[in-house]
Structures are given as structure tokens and as C-alpha cells.
SERO-4910 file (N, C-alpha, C, O; in steps of 0.05 Angstrom, whole numbers):
BEGIN
 pado doro    nc1    nc2    nc3   cac1   cac2   cac3    cc1    cc2    cc3    oc1    oc2    oc3
  Lys    A     17    -24      0      0      0      0     18     25      0     36     27     17
  Ala    A     14     43    -18     30     66    -20     27     84      4      4     90     12
  Gly    A     49     93     15     48    112     37     41    100     64     38    114     84
  Ala    A     37     73     65     29     60     90     53     60    109     76     56    101
  Ala    A     47     64    135     68     62    155     71     34    163     51     20    169
  Ala    A     95     24    164    100     -3    172    127     -4    186    143     14    183
  Pro    A    132    -25    202    158    -28    214    180    -27    193    176    -37    171
  Pro    A    202    -15    200    223    -11    180    237    -37    171    239    -56    187
  Thr    A    245    -38    146    261    -60    136    290    -54    145    296    -32    155
  Glu    A    308    -73    141    336    -69    148    347    -45    133    362    -29    144
  Gln    A    340    -42    107    349    -20     90    339      6    101    354     26    104
  Glu    A    313      8    108    301     32    119    313     39    146    314     63    154
  Asp    A    321     19    161    333     23    188    357     40    186    363     55    205
  Ala    A    372     38    164    397     53    161    394     79    146    413     94    142
  Thr    A    369     85    137    365    110    122    343    126    134    326    116    148
  Gly    A    343    152    128    322    169    137    299    170    117    298    154     98
  Ala    A    281    189    120    258    192    102    266    196     73    252    187     55
  Ala    A    288    210     68    297    215     41    316    194     31    327    197      9
  Gly    A    320    172     46    338    151     38    367    158     42    385    145     32
  Val    A    372    178     58    400    186     65    408    173     91    392    171    109
  Gly    A    432    164     92    442    150    117    439    168    141    443    192    140
  Thr    A    432    156    164    430    170    189    449    157    209    459    135    204
  Ser    A    454    170    231    472    159    251    457    140    270    471    126    286
  Val    A    431    139    269    416    121    287    395    106    271    383    117    252
  Pro    A    389     81    279    367     66    265    340     76    274    337     90    294
  Arg    A    319     69    258    292     78    264    282     67    291    263     77    302
  Thr    A    294     46    301    286     35    327    298     51    350    292     45    373
  Asn    A    314     71    344    325     88    364    306    111    369    298    124    350
  Pro    A    297    116    394    277    137    399    285    165    390    267    182    388
  Thr    A    310    170    384    318    197    375    314    201    345    317    223    334
  His    A    307    179    330    303    181    301    276    194    296    257    189    310
  His    A    275    212    276    250    227    270    227    209    262    204    216    265
  Ala    A    234    185    250    214    166    242    215    141    259    212    119    250
  Tyr    A    219    146    285    221    124    305    198    104    302    174    111    300
  Trp    A    205     78    303    185     57    303    196     36    322    215     21    316
  Pro    A    184     33    346    195     14    366    195    -14    356    176    -23    343
  Ala    A    215    -29    364    216    -57    358    194    -71    372    186    -63    394
  Asn    A    184    -92    361    162   -109    373    136    -94    377    120   -101    395
  Thr    A    131    -73    361    105    -59    363     84    -75    348     88    -83    326
  Glu    A     62    -79    362     39    -93    350     26    -76    328     20    -53    333
  Pro    A     21    -87    304      6    -72    284    -24    -72    291    -35    -91    302
  Phe    A    -37    -50    285    -65    -47    288    -77    -40    260    -75    -17    252
  Pro    A    -88    -60    246    -98    -55    219   -117    -31    218   -135    -28    235
  Gly    A   -113    -14    198   -129     10    195   -119     33    211   -130     55    208
  Ile    A   -100     29    229    -89     50    246    -59     54    240    -51     76    232
  Thr    A    -43     33    244    -14     35    241     -4     29    213     20     32    208
  Asp    A    -22     22    195    -13     15    168    -20     37    147    -21     31    123
  Arg    A    -24     61    156    -30     83    138    -20    109    150     -9    110    173
  Arg    A    -22    131    135    -14    158    144    -39    174    151    -61    169    140
  Trp    A    -36    194    168    -58    210    178    -50    240    174    -27    246    168
  Glu    A    -70    257    177    -65    286    175    -78    300    198   -101    293    205
  Gly    A    -64    319    209    -76    334    231    -60    360    237    -41    366    222
  Thr    A    -68    374    257    -55    399    265    -42    396    292    -54    386    311
  Ile    A    -17    405    295     -4    405    321    -19    425    338    -16    449    335
  Arg    A    -35    415    357    -52    431    373    -37    444    396    -43    467    403
  Leu    A    -18    430    408     -4    440    431     24    427    431     27    404    424
  Phe    A     44    443    439     70    432    442     83    446    466     85    470    466
  Ile    A     92    430    485    105    440    510    134    432    509    141    408    507
  Glu    A    152    452    511    180    446    511    194    464    530    194    489    527
  Asp    A    208    452    549    225    466    568    247    447    576    251    427    563
  Gln    A    261    453    598    283    436    606    273    408    615    289    388    613
  Leu    A    249    406    624    238    380    634    220    365    614    219    341    614
  His    A    207    380    596    187    369    579    193    373    550    208    392    543
  Gly    A    181    357    533    184    360    505    163    342    491    170    321    480
  Tyr    A    138    350    492    117    334    481     94    352    472     92    375    480
  Gly    A     76    340    456     53    355    448     32    336    437     33    312    442
  Phe    A     12    348    424    -11    332    414    -19    342    386    -19    366    381
  Ile    A    -27    323    370    -37    329    343    -66    323    343    -75    301    350
  Lys    A    -82    343    334   -111    339    332   -116    327    305   -109    338    284
  Cys    A   -128    303    305   -135    288    280   -162    276    283   -166    255    295
  Asn    A   -182    290    273   -210    281    276   -215    254    263   -230    238    274
  Glu    A   -202    249    240   -206    223    227   -197    200    244   -210    180    245
  Leu    A   -174    203    256   -163    181    274   -181    179    298   -186    156    308
  Arg    A   -190    201    309   -207    200    333   -233    185    327   -243    169    343
  Glu    A   -244    190    303   -269    176    295   -264    146    290   -281    129    297
  Lys    A   -241    140    279   -234    112    274   -228     96    299   -232     72    300
  Tyr    A   -218    110    319   -210     97    344   -223    112    368   -208    123    385
  Pro    A   -249    112    369   -264    128    389   -259    121    418   -262    138    435
  Glu    A   -252     96    424   -248     89    452   -224    104    465   -223    105    489
  Lys    A   -206    114    449   -184    130    460   -193    159    464   -185    171    483
  Asp    A   -209    170    446   -220    197    447   -199    217    457   -204    234    475
  Lys    A   -175    216    445   -153    233    452   -140    243    427   -143    232    405
  Asp    A   -125    265    430   -107    274    408    -83    255    408    -78    240    427
  Val    A    -69    256    386    -46    238    382    -21    250    396    -14    273    392
  Phe    A     -8    234    412     15    242    427     39    247    407     42    231    389
  Leu    A     54    268    412     78    274    396    101    280    414    100    298    430
  His    A    122    263    412    146    267    428    165    287    414    165    288    389
  Arg    A    181    301    429    199    321    418    218    309    397    226    323    378
  Asn    A    226    284    400    245    272    381    233    268    354    248    266    334
  Gln    A    207    266    351    194    262    326    182    287    314    171    287    292
  Arg    A    184    309    328    172    334    319    186    347    295    174    360    279
  Gly    A    212    343    293    227    356    272    226    386    275    227    396    297
  Gly    A    223    400    253    222    429    253    194    440    255    190    465    253
  Phe    A    174    423    259    147    433    260    140    447    286    152    441    307
  Lys    A    121    465    285    113    481    307     83    478    313     68    467    296
  Gln    A     74    487    336     46    488    343     31    503    321     39    524    313
  Gly    A      8    491    311     -8    503    290     -2    493    263    -18    497    244
  Asp    A     20    479    259     27    467    232      9    443    226      3    427    243
  Val    A      1    441    201    -14    418    191      7    398    182     25    404    166
  Val    A      5    373    192     25    353    187     12    327    177    -11    321    184
  Asn    A     27    312    162     20    285    154     38    267    170     62    273    173
  Phe    A     28    245    182     43    229    200     34    200    201     12    193    193
  Ala    A     52    183    210     46    155    216     42    152    246     50    170    261
  Val    A     30    131    255     28    126    284     36     97    290     35     79    274
  Phe    A     45     94    315     48     68    327     34     70    354     29     91    364
  Met    A     28     47    366     15     47    392     37     46    413     53     27    414
  Asn    A     38     66    430     59     68    450     54     49    474     35     34    474
  Phe    A     72     51    493     71     32    516     46     35    533     39     17    548
  Lys    A     32     58    530      6     62    544    -17     53    527    -40     54    536
  Gly    A    -12     43    503    -34     34    485    -47     57    470    -69     53    460
  Asn    A    -34     80    469    -45    103    455    -30    108    430     -6    102    428
  Pro    A    -43    120    410    -29    127    385     -8    149    390    -13    168    403
  Gln    A     16    144    379     38    164    380     47    170    352     52    152    336
  Ala    A     50    196    346     58    205    319     88    201    315    104    203    333
  Thr    A     94    194    289    122    191    281    124    199    251    104    200    237
  Asp    A    148    203    242    153    209    213    135    231    202    121    228    183
  Leu    A    137    255    215    121    278    207    130    289    181    154    291    175
  Arg    A    111    297    164    117    310    138     97    334    136     78    335    151
  Ile    A    102    351    117     84    374    112     57    362    103     56    345     86
  Gly    A     35    372    115      9    362    110     -2    372     83      4    394     74
  Glu    A    -18    356     70    -30    362     44    -49    386     47    -49    403     29
  Leu    A    -64    388     68    -82    411     72    -67    437     72    -76    457     62
  Arg    A    -43    437     85    -26    461     87    -16    468     59    -14    491     52
  Arg    A     -9    447     43      2    453     16    -19    467     -1    -12    483    -18
  Gln    A    -45    461      4    -66    472    -12    -76    499     -1    -92    512    -14
  Gly    A    -67    506     23    -76    531     36    -65    556     24    -47    554      7
  Glu    A    -75    578     32    -66    604     22    -40    612     34    -23    625     21
  Glu    A    -35    606     59    -11    613     73      3    588     83    -10    571     95
  Thr    A     28    586     79     43    563     88     66    572    106     83    589     99
  Arg    A     67    561    131     89    566    149    112    548    141    107    525    134
  Ile    A    135    558    141    159    542    134    168    529    160    175    543    179
  Pro    A    168    502    161    176    489    186    203    499    197    222    502    181
  Gly    A    204    504    223    228    513    235    233    543    234    254    552    242
  Ser    A    214    558    223    218    587    222    192    601    230    171    588    233
  Asn    A    194    627    235    170    643    241    159    655    216    139    670    217
  Ala    A    172    650    193    163    662    168    140    647    156    136    623    160
  Ala    A    124    661    141    102    649    126    104    659     97    114    681     92
  Arg    A     95    642     79     96    651     51     68    649     39     53    630     46
  Gln    A     61    667     23     35    667      9     38    650    -16     56    654    -32
  Asp    A     20    630    -20     19    615    -44      8    632    -66    -12    645    -62
  Asp    A     21    632    -89     14    649   -111      1    632   -133     14    614   -144
  Asp    A    -24    637   -139    -39    622   -160    -35    634   -188    -45    623   -207
  Glu    A    -21    656   -190    -18    669   -216      5    658   -231     11    667   -254
***
């Protein structure tokens, strides 16, 4: 399935999202596309990508986490009725308010956790696009 999130192959373990070598495998929690070893697949949840908005992100000396609001995932998995957890190691250059495309795995608490964040399709189609990692915004020009 195109774009489906799945545990990494040996080849993917040694490369990042762009296929460029990284210093850590995807099973290392510091990798932007972290995927824990021995994670149980949940058909319809962990085998595809989702889109949502980073609703909140808290980062200081003690904390580094946030939540992605994804109504489609919440509807698909109503018993959790929560936003998707986002750890600082998987956030990349994205900020609160950014629309992101992401994969999920079920974390040790049994809740969906975001990984492998990319620029969201809704943001690409919007009138204003924030550039990840900056305070700048650019206007999309249709002319």
C-alpha cells in the first residue's frame, strides 16, 4: 500500500525519510521516524498515514511533548478519544499550529503516538504556508 506506515526494513533502518544515511536506526527513539521494535500492528491505524494539526507543544528543560488533533483518527479509534501524542524527538522542525502528515504506532500506554512527520496536504493547498522551523510564512501564488 503506497504511503502506508510499517515497521522498517533493514534497509530503511539505516536510512532516513529521504533515503539518506543517518547515525541512528529507526528503532532508536531519537530518530525522527522512530518505530519501536516489537510494536503490534493495528490494521487500519498503524498501516497508513494521517493528517492533523499540532494543537499543543510544550518544551522546556523537563518536557518536550505535544498533541496532534486528528478528527479522522479519533473517529476511527473512538475508545481513545484523545489527540495523538507527539514526542519532541519526532517533531522535527514543525511548530504548534502546523498541519502535518504522520504515521502512528501504539505506544507503551496503548495510545497512538505520531512519528515520521511531513508537511500536510491541507497546508500545501492553503493560502498561507508556514515554513517548518521558522517564524516566516509565505503566500501561495496562484498566478
